[in-house]
C-alpha positions in Angstrom: -0.1 0.1 -0.1 1.3 3.3 -0.8 1.6 6.0 1.5 -1.0 8.9 1.3 2.0 11.5 0.6 3.2 9.6 -2.0 -0.1 8.4 -3.7 -0.3 9.2 -7.4 3.3 10.4 -7.5 5.8 8.1 -9.1 9.2 7.7 -8.2 10.4 10.0 -10.5 8.5 13.0 -9.0 9.8 11.9 -5.5 13.6 12.0 -6.7 13.0 15.4 -8.2 11.5 16.5 -5.0 14.8 15.0 -3.0 16.8 16.6 -5.3 15.2 19.8 -5.0 15.1 19.8 -1.0 18.8 18.8 -0.7 20.4 20.9 -3.1 18.7 24.1 -2.1 18.2 24.2 -6.0 17.4 22.5 -9.1 19.6 19.5 -9.9 20.8 19.4 -13.4 21.1 15.5 -13.0 18.9 12.6 -11.6 19.8 11.3 -8.1 22.3 8.5 -8.4 24.1 10.3 -11.6 26.2 12.9 -9.3 25.1 16.0 -7.5 25.6 18.8 -10.0 23.6 21.9 -9.1 22.3 25.0 -10.9 22.9 28.6 -9.0 20.7 28.7 -5.9 20.0 31.4 -3.5 22.4 32.5 -1.3 21.3 31.5 2.5 21.2 34.3 4.9 22.8 33.6 8.3 21.8 35.5 11.6 24.3 35.7 14.6 22.8 33.5 17.1 24.8 33.0 20.3 28.3 33.9 21.6 29.3 31.9 24.7 32.4 31.7 26.9 32.9 28.3 28.3 35.6 26.2 30.3 37.1 25.2 26.9 37.1 28.3 25.0 34.8 30.5 23.2 31.8 29.2 20.5 30.4 31.6 18.1 27.0 30.6 16.3 25.1 31.5 13.3 21.6 30.2 12.2 20.3 30.5 8.9 16.7 32.5 8.3 14.6 29.3 8.2 16.6 27.4 10.9 17.7 24.6 8.8 21.7 25.1 8.9 23.8 26.4 11.6 27.5 27.6 11.3 30.1 27.6 14.2 33.3 29.3 14.8 35.2 27.8 17.9 38.2 29.8 19.4 40.9 28.4 22.2 43.3 30.4 24.2 47.1 29.9 23.8 49.6 30.6 26.5 52.9 31.7 25.5 55.6 32.0 27.9 58.1 35.1 27.5 59.8 38.1 28.9 58.9 41.7 29.3 61.1 44.7 28.6 62.4 44.3 32.4 63.4 40.5 31.8 60.7 39.1 33.9 58.7 36.1 33.0 55.4 36.5 31.6 52.6 34.6 30.2 51.2 35.8 27.1 47.7 35.0 26.4 46.4 35.0 22.8 42.9 33.5 21.1 43.2 31.6 18.3 40.4 30.5 15.6 40.5 26.8 15.7 37.5 25.8 13.6 34.8 27.4 11.3 32.3 25.2 9.6 28.9 25.0 8.2 26.7 23.8 5.3 29.9 24.1 3.3 31.8 21.5 5.4 31.9 17.8 4.4 33.7 14.7 5.0 35.8 13.0 2.6 34.8 9.6 1.2 37.2 7.7 3.2 36.1 9.7 6.2 39.4 10.6 7.6 39.5 14.3 6.5 37.1 17.4 6.5 36.5 18.7 2.6 34.9 22.0 1.3 31.7 21.5 -0.4 31.4 23.9 -3.2 28.2 26.0 -3.6 28.5 27.9 -0.5 31.0 30.4 -1.0 29.2 33.4 -0.4 28.0 32.1 3.1 31.3 30.6 3.8 33.1 34.2 3.2 30.5 35.8 5.3 30.9 33.6 8.3 34.5 33.3 8.1 34.9 37.0 7.9 32.9 37.3 10.9 34.9 34.8 12.7 37.9 36.7 11.8 36.6 40.2 13.4 35.5 38.2 16.3 39.1 36.9 16.8 40.6 40.3 16.4 38.2 41.7 19.0 39.2 38.9 21.5 42.8 39.7 21.3 42.6 43.5 21.0 44.7 45.2 23.4 41.6 47.5 24.1 38.2 48.1 22.9 37.2 44.6 22.0 34.7 44.3 24.4 33.0 47.5 22.8 33.3 46.4 19.2 31.7 43.0 20.3 29.0 44.7 21.6 28.6 47.1 18.4 28.9 43.9 15.9 27.3 41.2 17.3 23.6 40.7 17.5 22.8 37.6 19.0 23.0 36.5 22.6 25.9 36.8 24.4 27.0 34.5 27.2 30.0 34.5 29.9 31.9 36.8 27.5 31.7 40.5 28.5 31.7 39.9 32.2 34.5 37.8 32.1 37.1 40.2 34.3 40.3 38.0 32.5 38.6 38.5 29.0 38.9 42.3 28.2 41.5 43.6 31.1 42.2 47.2 29.4 38.7 48.0 28.8 
């Protein structure tokens, strides 16, 4: 017995529907012959949350239709050095360790990440914002104010951390 959802629709229309849903646009080849897609509409991401936690900082963006998420993660590295007086000091710097979203996939062997083509505009936008955030985290002064002026999503644990922006 056919499902009521599929009643009256053939396998071809089901494949066409799947191709359309998963591509974000129209497929130029039937399912199973390769994934080649026509130009699709650019997906808009909104800033969702900026969270400082025990392991670092996470920034999240969510697509307008809530179907995709992009994430940037940051970790703090400590470098030992000497100041101008010759005293030992620890320099703390933030590093962007991951920036992934719908453009991120896994290789066929499952051993490495790959960039999925077709999401260049989205990747460039999120990576750009992630880099601006990194600059704010490492700023000598003014980092907190810059974040407050640019980040429109929720913020938890970052701006109130006394060790985060010591010169602000």
